[in-house]
N, C-alpha and C positions, 0 to 999 in steps of 0.2 A: 504493500499499500504506500501511496505517496502521502506523506503526513505533513501537516503544518506544525512547525516546531518553534516555540518562543524561546529566545536566548536572552537571559537576564544577568547582566554583570556590569559593574562600574568601571572595569579595566577595558579600554578600547582594544588593546592588542589581543587579550583573551576573547573579546567579543568577535573580532574579526576572524581569529582562527576558528572559533566554533562555526561561524557562519559559513566559511569555506568548506569546512568538513561536511556540514549539513548539506550544502549544495552538491558537493561531490557525491553524497550518498543517494542524490535524487530527491531530496525533500525540499519543502519551501520554508526558508527561515524567516523568522521575524525578530527584531531585537529591541531591547529596552535597557536603559542605563540606571533605572532606579525603581524602587518598589511601587510607587504611585503609578508610574507609566506601565508597569507590568500588569498591575490590576486592570487598567483601562484596556490594555490590549487583550487580556484574558476574557474580559466581558464583551468586547466588540468583535474580535476575531475568532473566538472559540478555538484555540489551537488544540491539537491532539495531545501534544506533549510539551512540557516546560522544563527548561534547563535553568535553575534558580540558584544564584549565589546567595550565601547567607548575609555577607556584609554589603548592605546597600544603603545609599542615602534616602532620606524621606521615610521609608518603610523597610524594615529588615525583611530578610527572606522568610523568617519564622512568622512574622505578621502577615505577609502575603499569604503563606501557607494556611495560617489560621483563618484568614478571611474567605479564602477559596472553599475551605471545608464548611465554614458556616453558611456561605451562599449556597452550597450544594444541599445543605440540610434544609434550608428555607424552601428551595425549589422542590425538593422531594415532598415536603409537607408532612404534617403529623400523621395523616392517615394514609400515607403512600404505601402501596403494596410492593414496592421495590426499595427496600431499605438501603442506606449508604453502603457502598461496597468497602472493602478493606482499604483501598487506596482512593485518593481525591480524583475528581474529574475536572480538568484533564489530569493525566498522570504528571507527577512532578519529580524530577531528579534534582537533588541538592548538590551544588558545588561548594566544597568546603576545603579549608587548609588544615594541615595537621593539628594546629592548636584549637580547632573548633569541632573535633570529632564528637565530643559529648553533645554539642548543640546538634549535630547531624543525626545522632541517635534520637534526641528529642523530636526532631523533624519527622523521623520514621514513625514515631508514636502518633504524630499528628496526621499521618496518612501519606507521607512521601513514599514514592515507589522504591527509590534507591539513592545512593549518594556516591559522588566521585570526589576522591581526595586530590587536590592540586599539588604539584603538577602531575597530570595524567597524559598518557600517550594517545595518539589518534586512534590506534587500534583498540585500546581499552574503551574509548569513547564510543567507537562504532559497536562493539560488543553490547554495552549497556543500553544504548539506544535500540538496537535491534530486539534485545530481550524485552524492553518496555513496549515496543510496538507490537511484538507478537502477543504479549499479554493483553494489550488494548484490542487487538483483532479477535482474540479468544473471547474476551468479555462481551464484545459485541455480537459474536456468533451465538454465544450461550444465551444472550438476551433474546435474540431473534427466535431461537429454538424454544426458549421458555414461553414466549408469547404464542408461538404456534401450537405448543402442547396445551397451553391453558385454553386456547381457542377451540380445542377438541372436546373440552369437558362440557357436558350439558348444562346449560344454565338452568336456574330455577324459575319456571314459567307458571304463570297463573296468579289469581288473586283470592282463591277460596279461603274462607275464614279459618276453617280448621287447620289448613296448611300453614296459614300466615301465623297461627298461634304457636305451631310447632317450630317454625322458623325463627320466631322471636326468642324461644327458648334456646334454640341452637346458637343464635347470635350472641346472647348473653353468656352462654357457656364458653364461646370461643376464646374470650379474653383470658380466662383462667386456664391454668394447666390441669384441669380436672379430667377424669375419664368420663366419656359420654357413651351411653348405650342407645342405639337406634333400633327401634322395633317397628315392625310392619310386615305385611305380606310381601311375597316375592314380586319384584318389579315396581315397588312403590318409589324407588329413587333413594334408597338408603345411602349408596356410595356416592351420588350426587351431592347429598346433604353433607356426608363426611368430608368431601373434598372442599365444600364451601366453608365448613367450620375451620378447616386447615387454612384456607385463604383468608379468613376473617381473623385468624389468630396471629400473635406475635412470632409464631414459628413459620410464617408463610414462605420465607425465603429458603427454608430448609426443606428436606425431602419429605414427600408423602408416599408411603410404601404400603401397598395393599397385600394382604395374605388371605387366601381362601382356606378357611380352616376345615371345610368338608371335602376338599379335593386330594387330601394327602393323608396316608396312614400315620400312626404314631411316630415311627422313627423318622420318616421323611419330614414331617411337620416340625419335629424337634430340630432337625438339621436346617431347615428353612427359616426358622425363627432365630436360632442361637449360633448357627454356623458350626464349624468343627475344627479341630486341630489336625496337623498332618500325622497320618497314621491311625486316625480314630477308628477307621474301618477300612476294609479293602477297597482300594481305589481312591482313597483320601491322600493324594500325593502332596498336597500343600494345605496350609491353613486358609480357610475360606470364611469370610464374615457372614453372619445371618442377616436377615432383614432388619432386625432390631439395630444392629451396629450400623447398617447402611443408612438408617433412618436418623442417626445421631442428631439431636437437636430438632428433629422434625416430629412427624406424626406416623404411627403405625395404625393402619386400619385393619382390624380383624373381622373379616366377613364370615358369615355363617358360624359365629361363635358357639351357637347352640349345639353344632355337630362336632365340636372339639372333643377328643377322646379324653377320659377322666385323668389319665396319667399326665397328659399335657396340661390339663387344667391346674393340677398342682404345681408344675413348673412355672406356668404363667403367673399364677398367684404370688410367687416369690418375686417376680419382676415388678408386679404392680405394687407390692408392699415397700420394698426398699431399692427399686431400680438397679438390681444387681442380677447376674446370671453367669453360668459357665458354659463355654462352648462345649459341643459333643467331644468327649475324650479329653477334655482339658481340666486342669487343676487350678488355674489362675482365675480368680474373681474378676468379672468384668463389670464395671460401673457405667451406666448409660444415663442419658437424658432424653427421653421421648415421651411424647403424649399419645395415649392409646384411645381409640375410637373403635367401639365393637358394634356389630349389627347382627340381627337374627330375625328369622320369620317364625321361630318357635316360641311357645309359651314357656319361658324359663322357670316360672313358679312350678308349673305342672312337671317340668323335667327335674326340678329339685325333689318333688314328692316321689317321683318315680326312680330316684337315685342316679339318674344320668347327668345331672349337673350339680356342681358344688355350690352350696348355699353361701359360703364365704366368698367364693369368686364373684357370685352374683352381686353381692353388696359392694364388692370393690369396684365392679364395673358400672353399676347403676347409681353412680354419684349424681349424674344428670341423666335423666331418661326422656327420650322424645319418641312419640309413637306416631308414625306418619300414616295418614288416612289412605285408604284404598281409593282407586280411581272412580268407583261407583259412588263414593261419598263426596267426591269433588267434580261432579259432572259439569258445573259451571265453568270449569277450567278447560273443558273439551275444545272449544273453538280456538283458544290461545295456544294450547298444546298442538292441536292438529295443524294450525298455521305454521308453527315452528318446525314440526317434523316434516311437513310437506316442503317447506323451503329448504331444509337440509337435504332431503331426498332428491330434490332437483339438481343437486350437485353431483348426482351419480352419472351425469352424462347427457340428460335430456335438455337441461338448462331451460325449462319452461316454468312459468308461474302457475302452480296448480291451486285449485280452489275446490271446496266440498259443495256438492249440490245440497239444496235444502233437505231432500229426501235421504241423502247419505248421512247428514248430520243427525236427522231424526232417528234413523236406524242406530247410529252410534250412541245416542242418548238411551235407547231401549235396551242396549246390550249390557250384560253384566260385567264384562272386563275381568275375568278371573286372573289374567296375567298383567293387569294394571298398566301403568304407563309403558313398561317394556313391550307389552303385547300391542298397545296403540301404535308405538313407533314401528314395529314389524308389520302391522296391518297396512299402515299408510305407505310404508316403503314398498311393500308388495303391490299395492294399488297403483303407485307411481309407475312401477315397472310395467304393469299389465294394461294400463290405460292407453288408449291411442290418442286421446284428447287432452286438453288441459283442465277438464272438470272430472272430479272423481264422483262416480255414481255408485249406488248400493251394490251393483254387480261386481264392482272392482274391489270391494271390501271383504267378501267371502265371510260375512258374519251372519249368524242366525239370531234374530231378535228373540229375547226372553220376555215373554209377557206373564203377567200374574192376573189371576182372577180372584174375587172375593172368596169363592169356594176354596181355592188353593190356600189362601191367606188364613182362612179360619182354622185349619188344622195344623197348628204349630209344629207338633212332633213329626208328623208325616212330611211337612214341607221342609224341615230341616234334614230329614233323612234323604228326601229326593235331592235337595241341594249338593249334599256331600257325594251322592252317587253320580249326580250330573258332573260335578267338578272332577271326580276321579276319571270318569269316562272321557271328558274333554282333555284331561291331561294325557291319557293314554293315546288319544286320537292324534294330539299334536306330536308326540314322540314318534308314533308309527308313521305319520305323513312325513315328518322330517327325515326319517330313514329312507322311506320310499323315494322321495324327491331327490335324494343325494346318493342314489344307487347303493343303499345299504352300507355306505361308508360311515362309520360312526364318528370319525373325526370331523368330517364335513358337515354331519347333521348336527354336532355339537356346536360347531361354529355358527351355523345358520340360526340356531336358537340362542346364541351368545352365552353358551354354557361351557364350563370346563369339561374336558373330555372325560376326566375320571368321574365327575359328578354326573354327567350324562349316563355313563355306564351304570353308575349306582342306581339311578332312576329306572333304568331298563330292568335291573334285577328286582328292585322293589315292586315294580308294577307287573313282573312277570311277562315282559315283552321280549320276544326273541330278536336278537341283534342281527339276525340273518334272514334272507328272503325265504319265502315258503318253498316246500318241496326240495329243500336241500338235504343232503344225507345228515343222519343224526351226529356223525363224527364232526361235522362242521359247526355243530351248536356250541362247542366249548370255545371259549375266548382264547 
């Protein structure tokens, strides 16, 4: 990159030498001979890099550095989601004599990138400048990638009062380092809310790491969370950090916590209690600083009574609890959610502006939405792909309206029984159709339903659905 580099020194000979070297390197030099002029050029010219002498008339180098840092803090604002980096912007390299090295170290604490001790060689100067510009390019690249990734996260769409009340709880909890437990049916957007809590929190510039507790057996889940030491098991050729170490300073999202095996629950309890753990095969206690958010679609109190979930772990997790309403209880958000998903589905290659017909919207209001917002997204994505025009009609939705009559509503026990039977049948139908449409390839079918491959296989076993096409030999039934 061709950079704009500001050179600040009150010695004209040094300034000329620096200017010649910067020009030779292919960059654009700017010069200033005092601190006040340096601040003016930094504000007006926005240089990429500053070579700043400590001993300057009018304002010292430390004063310039301090003012640059304060200006960056003001520009970021108190509610900025991109906190100040380790170094100032622009990057500043301090020029110092042997007698002022202590002040150069002080400058480093204030955010200077590096310092050069006079006299320095041209080669040394070149190396330091290249290192600074590489860091600057990397920071800009990371910033672009971060914005791209954040743009992929589903926003929170809608104005439903029930959802707004739960969001208010989540926002209040975000500021404190407490554990949050998100409850709700599958597809209600628990991970979306978990990511929002992370972005609202002081940890937003640190990693957000998600772990699916239902996708892995005990031993693999322990390794996933805590990492392992070299030689901990066959194939452990080197030390590997776990997800908790990777998320240091940030947030660990424990999805499907209700399916975590009991043995792992006891290990997790220790981390929640004192933020310490051991790697698999390790003897050194690891201290960590992470915030935990957990989510489940299970009734954890019932699981406690059944002995499948630890009561002490539940109370550690449920410091703040938020229960997300199912889509059937926030149907007033259907138009806004549909508009968002149709706009996003248009990016699949059609580049049209899609709208729902009145009949299609009416049908969607009559539907029960057992798969919640996730099902709505899949239905609308499929509709966009199958439609030939820009208007989505009922025929594109592949939905069956569920109507209720007074006679059905009068028998509470029988209607509840019918509901569970209907939901079970619907679930089996979705899994079987996904297998058929993907040529009985379980990996592709799981991806189509946005499920983990292992969780998809688990559902097939639970619902006694064959993972292979009919009329295959019995030998092929085994996985």
